[in-house]
C-alpha positions in Angstrom: -4.2 0.5 8.3 -6.3 3.3 10.1 -5.9 7.0 9.5 -4.7 9.5 12.2 -4.5 13.2 12.5 -3.8 16.0 14.8 -3.7 19.7 15.2 -2.5 22.1 17.4 -2.3 25.9 16.5 -4.3 29.0 16.0 -6.8 27.8 13.5 -9.9 25.8 14.1 -8.9 22.2 14.5 -12.4 20.5 13.8 -11.6 22.0 10.2 -8.2 20.5 9.6 -9.2 17.1 11.8 -12.4 16.6 9.1 -10.4 17.8 6.0 -7.6 15.4 7.1 -9.7 12.3 7.8 -11.4 12.7 4.1 -8.0 12.2 2.7 -7.1 9.2 5.1 -10.4 7.5 4.9 -8.7 5.0 2.3 -6.8 3.7 5.3 -9.7 2.9 7.3 -13.6 3.5 6.7 -15.6 1.5 9.2 -15.9 4.0 12.0 -14.4 7.6 12.7 -13.8 10.3 15.5 -12.5 13.4 16.7 -11.7 15.3 19.9 -11.1 18.9 20.5 -9.8 20.8 23.4 -11.0 24.3 24.5 -8.2 26.5 26.1 -9.8 25.7 29.6 -9.4 21.9 28.8 -12.9 21.4 27.9 -13.5 18.4 25.6 -15.6 17.6 22.6 -15.9 14.2 21.4 -17.4 13.0 18.4 -17.6 9.6 17.0 -19.9 7.8 14.4 -20.0 4.2 12.7 -19.4 4.1 8.9 -18.2 6.9 6.5 -16.9 10.3 7.2 -20.0 11.6 6.1 -21.8 10.1 9.2 -19.1 12.2 11.3 -19.6 15.3 9.5 -23.2 15.3 9.9 -22.6 14.7 13.8 -20.2 17.7 13.7 -22.5 20.1 12.2 -24.3 19.9 15.1 -21.5 20.3 17.4 -19.3 23.2 16.0 -16.5 24.3 18.0 -13.5 26.9 17.7 -11.0 24.9 19.5 -7.6 25.0 18.7 -6.4 21.7 19.6 -7.5 17.9 18.6 -6.9 14.6 17.3 -9.0 12.5 14.8 -9.0 8.8 13.5 -10.4 6.6 10.8 -10.9 3.0 11.9 -10.3 -0.2 10.2 -11.6 -2.8 13.0 -9.1 -5.4 14.5 -10.5 -5.9 18.0 -14.0 -5.3 18.0 -16.9 -4.7 15.5 -17.5 -1.6 14.0 -19.4 0.6 16.2 -19.4 3.9 17.8 -18.4 2.7 21.0 -15.4 1.0 19.5 -14.6 4.0 17.6 -11.7 6.3 18.3 -10.7 8.5 20.1 -10.9 6.2 23.4 -11.3 8.3 26.8 -9.7 7.4 30.0 -10.1 9.8 32.7 -8.9 13.1 31.3 -6.7 11.1 28.6 -7.8 10.8 24.8 -6.4 8.5 22.5 -6.0 7.4 18.9 -4.2 4.4 17.9 -3.0 2.5 14.9 -2.0 -0.9 15.2 -2.4 -3.7 17.6 -1.5 -4.0 21.4 -0.8 -8.0 21.7 -0.8 -8.3 25.4 -3.9 -5.9 25.9 -5.8 -8.7 27.7 -2.9 -8.8 30.5 -2.9 -5.2 30.7 -6.8 -5.2 31.2 -6.6 -7.8 33.7 -4.1 -5.1 35.7 -6.4 -2.3 35.4 -9.5 -3.8 37.3 -10.6 -0.3 38.7 -11.3 1.0 35.2 -14.8 0.4 33.5 -14.1 -0.3 29.8 -16.6 0.5 27.6 -15.4 -1.0 24.1 -14.2 -4.3 22.9 -10.8 -2.6 21.7 -7.1 -2.9 22.5 -7.0 0.9 22.2 -8.8 1.6 25.2 -6.6 -0.4 27.4 -3.7 1.6 26.3 -5.6 4.8 27.1 -6.6 3.4 30.4 -3.0 2.7 31.0 -1.7 5.9 30.2 -4.1 7.5 32.8 -3.2 5.5 35.4 0.4 7.0 35.2 -1.0 10.5 34.4 -2.9 11.0 37.7 -4.7 14.0 36.5 -1.7 15.9 35.6 0.5 15.0 38.6 2.8 13.9 35.9 3.8 15.3 32.5 1.7 13.7 29.9 5.0 12.7 28.0 6.2 10.9 30.9 2.7 9.0 31.4 2.9 7.8 27.9 6.5 6.8 28.2 5.6 4.9 31.0 2.8 3.1 29.4 4.2 2.2 26.2 7.1 0.3 27.9 4.7 -1.9 29.2 2.7 -2.3 26.2 3.5 -5.1 23.4 2.7 -5.0 19.9 2.8 -2.2 17.2 1.5 1.3 17.6 1.0 4.6 16.1 -0.4 7.0 18.7 -1.7 10.6 19.3 -2.5 11.5 22.9 -4.3 14.8 24.5 -5.4 15.5 27.7 -8.0 17.9 29.2 -5.1 19.2 31.6 -2.7 20.0 28.5 -5.1 21.6 26.0 -2.1 23.0 24.2 0.1 20.0 23.5 -0.1 16.4 21.7 1.9 13.6 22.5 2.8 11.2 19.6 4.5 7.9 19.2 5.3 5.0 17.1 6.3 1.7 16.8 5.8 -0.3 13.7 2.9 2.1 12.5 3.9 5.1 10.6 3.6 8.8 11.9 4.6 12.1 10.5 4.6 15.7 12.2 4.0 18.6 9.8 5.5 21.9 10.9 3.8 25.2 10.0 3.7 28.8 11.4 2.4 28.8 14.8 0.7 25.5 14.2 1.8 21.8 13.8 0.0 19.0 12.4 0.0 15.3 13.0 -0.8 12.5 10.4 -0.3 8.9 9.6 0.2 9.7 6.0 1.7 12.9 4.7 -1.1 13.1 2.2 -3.3 14.8 5.1 -0.9 17.4 5.4 -0.8 18.5 1.8 -1.8 22.0 1.4 -1.1 22.7 4.9 2.8 22.4 5.1 5.7 21.2 3.2 7.8 20.6 6.3 7.7 17.1 7.9 9.5 15.1 10.6 9.0 11.4 10.0 9.0 9.6 13.4 11.3 6.6 13.7 10.0 3.3 15.7 10.8 3.8 19.5 10.3 7.6 19.3 8.0 9.7 21.1 7.3 13.4 20.8 5.5 16.4 22.4 4.0 18.8 20.2 2.8 22.3 20.6 2.2 25.1 18.3 5.7 26.2 18.1 7.7 23.2 19.0 8.3 19.6 18.4 10.6 17.6 21.3 11.4 14.0 20.3 12.7 11.7 22.7 13.0 7.8 23.0 11.5 5.7 25.0 14.7 5.7 27.2 14.5 9.5 27.6 17.4 10.0 25.1 16.6 13.5 23.3 16.5 13.0 19.2 17.4 15.6 16.9 14.4 16.3 14.5 15.2 15.9 10.9 12.7 18.1 8.6 12.0 16.8 5.1 10.0 18.3 2.4 6.9 16.7 1.4 6.8 16.3 -2.4 3.3 15.7 -3.0 1.2 18.3 -4.4 -2.7 18.6 -3.7 -3.4 17.8 -7.5 -2.2 14.4 -6.9 -4.3 13.4 -4.1 -7.6 14.9 -5.9 -9.8 12.9 -8.2 -9.1 15.7 -11.0 -12.5 15.0 -13.1 -12.6 11.3 -12.6 -15.3 9.6 -10.8 -13.2 7.5 -8.8 -9.6 7.2 -7.8 -9.0 4.0 -9.2 -10.1 4.9 -12.8 -7.6 8.1 -12.3 -4.8 5.9 -11.1 -5.4 3.2 -14.0 -5.2 6.4 -16.7 -2.2 7.6 -15.1 0.2 5.0 -15.8 1.5 6.6 -19.0 2.8 9.5 -16.7 3.7 7.4 -13.5 5.8 4.8 -15.6 7.4 7.8 -17.5 8.5 9.2 -14.1 9.7 5.6 -12.8 11.9 5.9 -15.8 13.0 9.5 -15.8 16.9 9.5 -16.0 17.3 5.8 -15.8 16.6 4.4 -19.0 19.0 5.5 -21.9 17.6 4.0 -25.4 20.0 5.5 -27.4 23.2 4.2 -25.1 21.3 0.9 -24.6 21.8 1.3 -20.9 20.2 1.7 -17.6 21.4 3.8 -14.6 20.0 3.3 -11.3 21.7 5.4 -8.5 19.6 4.5 -5.6 20.8 1.0 -5.1 24.0 2.0 -4.3 25.9 -0.8 -5.4 29.3 -0.8 -7.0 29.9 -2.6 -10.3 31.8 -5.1 -8.6 29.2 -5.8 -5.8 26.5 -6.2 -8.8 29.0 -8.7 -10.6 29.1 -10.8 -7.2 25.3 -11.3 -7.3 24.2 -14.7 -7.4 20.9 -14.9 -5.7 17.9 -12.4 -5.9 15.2 -12.8 -3.4 11.9 -10.7 -3.7 10.0 -9.9 -0.9 6.3 -8.7 -1.0 2.6 -9.0 -0.2 -0.3 -9.0 -2.6 0.4 -7.0 -5.9 3.9 -6.1 -4.7 4.1 -10.1 -4.6 2.7 -10.5 -8.1 4.8 -7.6 -9.5 8.0 -9.3 -7.9 6.7 -12.8 -9.6 6.5 -11.1 -12.9 9.9 -9.1 -12.8 11.6 -12.5 -11.6 10.2 -14.1 -14.9 11.8 -11.4 -16.7 15.2 -11.1 -14.8 16.1 -14.6 -15.2 15.9 -14.1 -19.1 19.1 -12.2 -19.3 20.9 -12.6 -16.1 23.2 -15.4 -16.0 24.1 -17.6 -12.9 21.4 -16.1 -10.7 18.8 -17.7 -8.8 15.7 -15.7 -8.3 13.1 -16.6 -5.5 9.8 -14.4 -5.1 8.4 -14.9 -1.5 5.4 -13.7 0.3 6.2 -11.8 3.2 3.6 -13.0 5.5 5.1 -16.7 5.4 8.6 -15.8 4.6 9.1 -14.0 8.1 8.4 -17.1 9.9 10.7 -19.6 7.8 14.0 -20.8 8.5 15.4 -19.8 5.0 19.3 -19.6 4.6 20.1 -16.9 1.9 23.6 -17.3 0.5 25.9 -14.2 1.4 26.3 -13.5 -2.2 22.5 -12.5 -2.5 20.5 -9.3 -2.7 17.0 -8.8 -1.2 14.3 -6.8 -3.0 11.8 -5.3 -0.7 9.0 -4.4 -2.4 6.4 -2.2 -0.9 4.1 0.9 -2.2 3.5 2.3 1.0 6.6 1.4 2.5 4.9 0.7 5.7 3.5 -3.1 5.2 4.3 -4.5 8.4 4.9 -8.3 7.2 7.3 -6.9 4.5 9.3 -5.0 6.9 9.7 -7.6 9.7 11.4 -9.6 6.6 13.6 -6.6 5.8 14.7 -6.7 9.5 15.3 -10.6 9.6 17.1 -10.4 6.0 19.3 -7.6 7.6 20.2 -9.8 10.6 21.8 -12.3 8.2 24.0 -9.5 6.8 22.3 -9.5 3.3 22.1 -6.3 1.5 18.5 -4.8 1.2 17.3 -2.6 -1.8 13.7 -1.1 -1.6 11.5 -0.8 -4.5 9.2 1.7 -2.5 6.6 4.4 -3.7 6.3 6.4 -0.4 9.3 8.6 0.2 10.4 8.8 3.7 8.6 5.7 4.7 9.9 3.0 7.2 11.0 0.4 4.6 12.7 3.3 2.5 14.6 4.8 5.5 15.9 1.1 6.7 16.9 -0.5 3.4 20.6 -0.5 2.3 19.7 1.4 -0.8 16.5 1.5 -3.0 14.8 2.8 -5.9 11.7 4.9 -5.7 9.2 4.1 -8.3 7.6 7.8 -8.1 4.2 6.8 -9.4 2.7 9.6 -7.1 -0.2 8.7 -4.4 -2.6 5.8 -5.0 -5.5 6.8 -3.1 -7.6 3.7 -4.1 -7.2 0.7 -1.9 -6.8 -1.4 -5.0 -2.9 -0.9 -6.4 -3.0 -0.3 -10.1 -0.2 2.2 -11.2 2.2 0.8 -8.5 2.1 -2.9 -9.9 3.2 -1.3 -13.4 6.2 0.8 -12.3 7.3 -1.9 -9.6 7.9 -4.5 -12.1 9.7 -2.1 -14.5 11.9 -0.8 -11.7 12.8 -4.4 -10.8 13.6 -5.6 -14.4 15.8 -2.1 -14.7 17.7 -3.4 -11.4 18.1 -6.8 -13.2 19.4 -4.9 -16.2 22.1 -3.0 -14.3 23.0 -6.6 -12.6 23.4 -8.1 -16.2 25.5 -4.7 -17.4 27.9 -5.2 -14.6 28.2 -9.0 -15.5 29.1 -8.3 -19.1 25.8 -9.6 -20.7 26.2 -8.5 -24.5 24.4 -5.4 -25.3 22.5 -6.9 -28.1 20.9 -9.1 -25.4 19.7 -6.4 -23.3 18.7 -4.0 -26.3 15.2 -5.3 -26.9 14.5 -5.2 -23.1 15.6 -1.6 -23.0 13.9 -0.5 -26.2 10.6 -1.9 -25.1 10.4 -0.2 -21.8 11.8 3.1 -23.2 8.3 3.0 -25.6 6.2 1.2 -22.8 4.6 4.4 -21.5 3.4 5.4 -24.7 2.2 2.0 -25.5 0.3 1.8 -22.3 -1.5 5.1 -23.4 -2.6 3.7 -26.5 -3.8 0.2 -24.9 -5.9 2.3 -22.3 -7.3 4.5 -25.0 -8.4 1.4 -27.3 -9.4 -1.1 -24.7 -11.6 0.6 -22.3 -14.8 0.7 -24.4 -14.6 -3.1 -25.4 -13.6 -4.1 -21.8 -16.4 -1.9 -20.5 -18.9 -3.9 -22.6 -17.6 -7.1 -21.5 -17.6 -6.0 -17.9 -21.4 -5.4 -18.2 -22.1 -8.6 -20.0 -20.5 -10.4 -17.0 -21.5 -8.3 -14.1 -23.7 -10.9 -12.6 -21.3 -13.9 -12.3 -19.8 -14.6 -9.0 -16.9 -16.9 -10.1 -14.0 -16.4 -12.4 -10.8 -18.3 -13.5 -7.7 -16.7 -14.8 -5.2 -18.4 -16.9 -1.8 -17.7 -18.5 1.4 -19.3 -19.1 5.1 -17.9 -18.3 4.9 -14.0 -18.1 1.1 -14.3 -18.4 0.8 -16.5 -15.3 1.8 -13.7 -12.7 -0.5 -11.4 -14.8 -3.2 -13.6 -14.3 -2.7 -13.7 -10.8 -2.5 -10.1 -10.4 -5.8 -9.9 -12.7 -7.8 -12.3 -10.5 -6.7 -10.5 -7.1 -7.9 -7.0 -8.7 -11.4 -8.5 -9.5 -11.8 -10.1 -6.3 -10.8 -7.2 -3.9 -13.1 -4.7 -5.5 -16.3 -6.6 -7.2 -16.0 -9.7 -4.6 -16.2 -12.0 -7.4 -14.4 -15.4 -6.4 -11.8 -15.0 -8.8 -8.9 -17.4 -8.7 -5.6 -17.7 -11.2 -3.8 -20.9 -12.3 -1.1 -21.7 -14.8 -2.5 -23.3 -18.0 -0.4 -26.3 -17.5 -2.2 -26.8 -14.1 -5.9 -27.2 -15.4 -5.8 -30.6 -15.8 -4.8 -30.9 -12.2 -7.7 -30.0 -10.8 -9.3 -26.7 -12.0 -11.0 -28.2 -15.3 -13.5 -29.6 -12.5 -14.9 -26.2 -11.9 -15.8 -25.5 -15.5 -19.4 -24.6 -15.7 -22.2 -22.1 -16.4 -21.6 -20.2 -13.1 -18.0 -19.4 -14.0 -16.4 -17.1 -16.8 -12.5 -17.6 -17.9 -10.1 -14.8 -18.6 -7.2 -16.4 -20.9 -4.1 -13.9 -21.3 -2.3 -15.2 -24.8 0.6 -12.9 -25.8 2.8 -13.9 -28.6 5.6 -16.3 -28.0 6.9 -19.7 -27.8 4.1 -20.9 -25.7 1.2 -19.4 -27.6 0.3 -23.0 -29.3 0.3 -24.6 -25.8 -1.9 -21.8 -24.3 -4.4 -22.4 -27.3 -4.7 -26.0 -26.7 -5.7 -25.2 -23.0 -8.1 -23.0 -24.2 -9.6 -25.4 -26.2 -9.8 -27.9 -23.1 -11.8 -25.0 -21.5 -14.2 -24.4 -24.7 -14.8 -28.1 -24.8 -16.3 -28.0 -21.3 -18.5 -25.5 -22.0 -16.4 -22.4 -20.6 -17.3 -18.8 -21.3 -13.9 -17.2 -22.3 -12.6 -13.7 -22.3 -9.3 -13.7 -24.2 -6.6 -11.0 -24.0 -4.2 -11.4 -26.7 -1.8 -9.4 -28.8 -2.4 -11.6 -31.9 -5.0 -12.3 -34.3 -7.6 -14.8 -32.5 -9.7 -16.9 -34.6 -10.7 -19.2 -31.4 -14.5 -19.6 -31.0 -14.5 -17.7 -27.7 -17.2 -15.5 -26.3 -15.1 -12.1 -26.0 -11.5 -11.0 -27.2 -9.7 -8.3 -26.1 -7.3 -7.2 -28.7 -4.1 -5.5 -27.6 -2.6 -3.6 -30.8 1.2 -3.1 -30.1 4.5 -3.8 -31.5 5.4 -4.6 -27.7 6.2 -8.4 -27.3 8.3 -9.0 -24.4 6.2 -6.5 -22.0 3.1 -7.4 -23.8 1.8 -9.0 -20.3 2.2 -5.5 -18.6 -0.2 -4.3 -21.3 -2.7 -7.1 -20.9 -2.8 -6.1 -17.2 -4.3 -3.1 -18.2 -7.4 -5.0 -19.4 -7.8 -6.6 -16.3 -7.8 -3.5 -14.2 -10.4 -1.9 -16.5 -12.6 -5.1 -16.1 -12.2 -5.4 -12.2 -13.1 -1.3 -12.3 -16.2 -1.7 -14.7 -17.2 -4.9 -13.2 -17.4 -3.4 -9.9 -19.1 -0.2 -11.1 -21.9 -2.2 -13.0 -22.4 -4.0 -9.7 -22.8 -0.9 -7.6 -20.0 -1.3 -5.1 -17.6 1.1 -3.7 -14.7 0.9 -5.7 -12.0 3.0 -3.9 -13.0 1.5 -0.5 -14.0 -2.2 -1.0 -15.4 -3.9 2.1 -12.9 -5.2 4.7 -9.8 -3.9 3.3 -7.7 -0.9 3.9 -4.8 0.6 1.9 -1.9 0.2 4.1 -1.3 -2.9 5.9 0.6 -2.1 9.1 -0.7 -5.0 11.3 0.0 -8.4 10.9 
């Protein structure tokens, strides 16, 4: 949710901290701060409300050559966005940055009666608690952090420094990601590996319940029970070009336009058109295990949930004797749902760190159910805790609104469904149309993006003043409508809602007036004529309709986005591109921040 960076080495700490925070600003951007330590322990604390640029302005007036420091971009949970609530928080000689939520902070605060709290945050309470155990260096910093964390309840990823220990950083995690980058005479800390790209390719991913003491030449990891942990060094696969805009005005537009390439990476080595087969090595299930599957539970939040819904519609078309349930992780984690033993759960998350989805994963594993991750971020918590998995390999998503991950998540799950069908002996002639279309989908995406961009841009400019929208679809076009409405509302702040066409007469028709515009998805197929009848119901009540279709349209509608393609089964995925472009261009027309919408952050690591 928020961004953490840290540095200890031979170079200027301020330089790395500010560059790292810029890369992580998409994770939290209502305030930011850094603290650096000189060799004698003198601390320089700089904090600012708002964007990183505000912090940069302050830093320019307080340049230091310090070699150790930690920094943070905040997404507010406790206390309004302000300088006093910004991290790092100071307690005595301790400085702390924190991602997550300390649930028992009020109880801990009541115990720390001698401390003069300056902020409204739970983080400052944790800093004070660590300081109470530290006692000006009487005990090692690592021990003080461990003692404090044994009393803290909740989630955290933290980095701590002390004026008495200017050559070390102590980090710990429980439910919020932290990675340690290993360099030559320097060590880095970050909540996301993207902050480390260009500085080192060697990374250690902390697990929950681990705490580490970091110096420029060493990384010492222990559990909270003081048991030593052997550090596993992994290679960071992201390159510098992947986390830069590459000539685009915004990351969101870049990521929309990258989908031909990103989906190609998802399919690489997995789809075999000539043979008419799909091969997924990651899930690690034998043919016998695949044949036994009778229930599929798909778990996700937001865009990942919509991807699961759409994938479920497809998978049930060609997998016999399987029931599919797609669930919202934030709700499912609290249900008392019985999962049959012949089930498999697909755990879907772009970041691999989504708190609610991770909680579901752990509850499902307690029932002895096999879990398969559909994840983008390599080395993420979900990727490490599932029984098997399929990386979607779309590369970094920097913009808060997810686009290319959705497309690849859907297809990755469909490919998993195809492997089940193959194992169950479904006729190859039945599976061939799906495999054939998947194989050419990247190329078709490229064509649609080229043809649809300008028409959608004109439509976006036409509707830029509207504050309400209704998205409509049937069958596979219904999850597409849901995802389209989410994109519009999260970045352009339009009150957009999605409905199945058949639900119009059950309430939504009452909304149709001149304050609304409607977006209808009309793919070819058996339900096309029914959907046309539903469109007529809207038009009869004065609706202003945008139709997205892969058929010739003679309806008397305001605007049509024609998707020119031979793709039929997966046409809704192509139609979703129009939704992404519409959201993007409406947001730019309104003058809003495309990549960093208000009140939202990229990786939701708190409940």
